Each structure stands twice: as C-alpha cells, then as structure tokens.
C-alpha positions in Angstrom: -15.5 83.4 91.2 -12.1 82.4 92.6 -11.0 81.2 89.1 -12.1 84.5 87.6 -10.3 86.6 90.2 -7.1 84.4 89.7 -7.3 84.9 86.0 -7.8 88.7 86.3 -4.8 88.9 88.7 -2.6 86.9 86.4 -3.7 89.1 83.4 -2.9 92.2 85.4 0.6 90.9 86.3 1.3 90.0 82.7 0.0 93.3 81.4 2.1 95.2 84.0 5.2 93.3 83.0 4.7 94.1 79.3 4.1 97.8 80.1 7.3 98.0 82.2 9.3 96.4 79.4 7.9 98.4 76.5 7.5 101.7 78.3 10.4 102.0 80.8 10.3 105.8 81.2 6.6 105.9 81.9 7.1 102.9 84.3 9.8 104.7 86.2 7.6 107.8 86.6 4.8 105.5 88.1 7.3 103.9 90.5 8.5 107.3 91.6 5.0 108.5 92.2 4.1 105.4 94.2 7.3 105.8 96.2 6.4 109.4 97.0 3.0 108.3 98.2 4.3 105.4 100.3 7.3 107.0 102.0 6.8 109.8 104.5 8.7 113.0 103.8 10.0 113.1 107.4 11.3 116.1 109.4 15.0 115.5 109.4 16.7 116.4 106.1 19.0 114.0 104.2 22.5 115.4 104.0 24.0 115.5 100.5 27.8 116.0 100.4 28.9 117.9 97.2 32.0 120.0 96.8 32.9 123.8 96.9 30.0 126.2 96.7 31.2 127.7 93.4 31.5 124.2 91.8 29.3 122.1 89.6 28.6 119.5 92.3 27.2 122.0 94.7 25.0 123.6 91.9 23.8 120.1 91.0 23.0 119.3 94.6 21.0 122.6 94.9 19.0 121.8 91.8 18.2 118.4 93.3 17.2 120.0 96.6 14.8 122.3 94.8 13.3 119.5 92.7 12.7 117.3 95.8 11.2 120.1 97.7 8.9 121.0 94.9 7.7 117.4 94.7 7.3 117.3 98.5 9.1 114.0 98.6 12.3 114.5 100.6 14.0 117.3 102.4 17.6 117.7 101.4 20.4 119.6 103.0 23.2 120.4 100.5 26.6 120.4 102.3 29.7 122.0 100.7 32.9 120.0 101.0 36.4 119.7 99.6 35.2 117.0 97.2 34.9 113.3 96.5 37.4 111.9 99.1 35.9 114.0 101.9 32.5 113.0 100.8 33.4 109.3 101.2 34.7 110.1 104.7 31.4 111.7 105.5 29.5 108.7 104.3 31.7 106.4 106.4 31.2 108.3 109.7 27.6 109.1 109.2 27.9 112.9 108.6 26.2 112.5 105.2 23.4 110.3 103.9 24.2 110.9 100.2 27.2 112.0 98.3 28.3 113.1 94.8 31.4 111.0 94.0 33.7 111.3 91.0 33.5 108.2 89.0 36.2 105.5 89.6 37.1 106.7 93.1 34.6 104.8 95.3 36.7 101.6 95.3 40.1 103.3 95.6 42.3 102.9 98.7 45.3 105.1 98.1 47.0 107.6 95.9 50.5 108.8 95.2 50.5 111.3 98.1 49.6 108.7 100.7 47.1 106.2 102.0 43.6 107.5 102.5 42.0 104.1 102.7 40.8 104.9 106.2 38.5 107.5 104.8 36.7 105.2 102.4 33.8 102.8 103.2 34.1 99.3 102.0 32.8 99.0 98.5 30.0 96.6 99.6 28.7 99.3 101.9 28.2 101.8 99.1 25.2 101.8 96.8 25.3 103.8 93.5 22.0 105.4 93.0 22.5 107.1 89.6 25.1 108.1 87.0 24.7 111.8 86.7 26.9 112.3 83.6 30.3 111.6 82.0 33.4 113.5 83.2 36.7 113.8 81.4 40.3 114.6 82.4 41.5 117.9 81.1 45.2 119.0 81.4 45.5 122.8 80.9 48.6 124.9 80.3 49.2 128.5 79.2 49.3 128.9 75.4 53.0 129.8 75.4 54.0 126.9 77.7 56.8 124.6 76.5 54.7 121.6 77.7 53.4 119.9 74.5 52.5 116.4 75.6 51.6 114.7 78.9 55.1 113.4 79.6 56.4 117.0 79.5 54.7 117.4 82.9 57.7 115.6 84.6 59.4 118.1 86.9 56.6 120.7 86.7 54.1 122.0 89.2 50.7 120.4 88.5 47.7 122.0 90.1 45.3 119.3 91.4 42.7 121.3 93.3 41.8 121.1 97.0 43.1 118.4 99.3 40.6 115.5 99.6 39.0 116.4 96.2 38.4 114.0 93.4 40.8 116.0 91.2 43.6 115.2 93.7 42.8 111.6 94.0 42.5 110.9 90.3 45.6 112.9 89.5 47.6 110.7 91.9 46.4 107.6 90.0 47.4 109.1 86.6 50.8 110.3 87.9 51.4 106.8 89.3 50.7 105.3 85.9 53.3 107.6 84.2 55.7 106.9 87.1 56.8 110.5 87.4 57.5 109.9 91.1 58.6 113.0 93.0 59.8 114.8 89.9 56.3 116.3 89.5 55.0 118.4 92.3 51.3 118.1 93.0 50.1 121.5 94.1 47.1 121.4 96.4 44.8 124.3 97.5 45.9 126.7 94.8 43.7 129.5 93.7 40.4 127.9 92.4 40.5 130.5 89.6 42.9 128.7 87.3 43.7 131.9 85.4 44.8 133.6 88.6 46.8 130.5 89.7 48.7 130.6 86.4 49.3 134.4 86.5 50.5 134.2 90.1 53.0 131.4 89.2 51.4 128.9 91.6 51.3 126.2 88.9 52.7 125.2 85.5 49.7 123.1 84.5 46.3 122.2 85.9 44.7 118.8 86.2 40.9 119.0 86.1 37.9 116.8 85.7 34.9 118.2 84.0 32.0 117.2 81.8 32.2 118.2 78.2 31.4 121.9 77.6 31.6 122.8 81.3 31.3 126.6 81.6 34.4 126.8 83.8 36.6 125.1 81.2 34.9 126.8 78.2 35.4 130.3 79.8 39.1 129.5 80.5 39.8 128.4 76.9 37.6 131.0 75.1 40.2 133.8 74.9 42.9 131.6 73.5 45.3 132.2 76.4 45.3 128.6 77.5 45.2 125.2 75.7 44.7 121.5 76.4 47.4 118.9 76.5 46.6 115.6 74.7 47.0 112.4 76.6 48.2 109.9 73.9 48.2 107.1 76.4 44.7 107.8 77.7 43.4 104.4 76.5 46.0 102.6 78.7 
C-alpha cells in the first residue's frame, strides 16, 4: 500500500509539472483561485498609490479595485498622488502597500532638479508584481513651433507635469543625457490640460509618458494643432 501511495503521489507531481509547463495560463488561474481560498480577505484595505484622479494610473487602480472586490479576494483603497516619485515615498514610509511606478524609476536616486534619493526605498526592498504595459516618451509642440528636433528644446520651457511625478523624474534623466543644463527650463505643475498650457503660454513643449494610443495623446493630436518631436538619439 505504501509503494502504491508513493507511486500515485509521484505520478501526481509529474502530471502537475507537465500541466504547469504546457498550460501556463490555466495553471496561473488555478494558483490564483487557490490563493483566494487560502488567504483571508481581511478588514483593512490595501492602499494602492496611483497618480492624479484624471490620469490613466488612477483609472487603472480603480479597475483593479473593482476586479478584486468582485472576486472577494482583497479590499483595495485607491489613493490619488502626484505620481511615481511620491508613490515610492509612500511605499518607503508605509503610507501605501502597493504602488504604480513608471518603468525605470524604481532604482533611480536623483534627477537634474535635485536629489530625491531619500524618497526612494532601497531596490532590494521593492518587489515588482507585474508589468502592466509599455509606456513611451512623447515630446509635443504646437504645429507652428520652430522646434523641429529634440536638441531644439535647448533654451525652451519644457512642461514636465506635477512635481514628484514620473514625467518629471524621467525628463530630468533625458535632459541630463543631452546636457542642456540650465538652458532648458523644466516647468512643473502647469495646467494638466496641455492644450490650455500651450495656449496660455506656460510651456513651449511638453514631455509626457504614455502608452501607445493613449486617449489623452490621441485627442491632443487629432485636430492637427500639435505634433510630436522625433528623438533621433532615443536608442542611446
């Protein structure tokens, strides 16, 4: 009987291994279902740091909250923030359990506008749970702007979004690579409506990071009043 039980157990382990290799999606659904059964939902919600309430991160967090609530697995509180850098600060001091972070920023320690290393947890204390999609740098100018290539931004006012946002942090890295120094003014906390920011003369160009075909960027470019600036040195 012991030999039979041992053989059956071994056969089950082998069959499970083959199943998890050949059917990874179905296996992930089984793991998720088991996790929901094993882990208690709990009363205290997990805090998810996102970004501004009218942004894509907040909308994504709200969809995740609805999904988790429907599956009765976890309670999620979606917190609006300035963006990725503030989100990392919230992770560090315990104000958030989870955070949406712009790719490439988690290990950063400073940007061109100053040191924000104190806001960032050590990389070994962060765990990436999932890649939620690819994002790309977009540089936008009015259609009649004299700016034709990225290096023409020298000496111009570049809108980089809210302070402590991922836009601001990544723009500092890019500006540092091009070595514009103080010639280019990074404008923080301009009107979040880029069309209004351009019309009011707050900025000459806007530095943004969006997924492809993001509604905010598609709507801005649809009427032909604005255009994108190519970054020939993007690979570097």
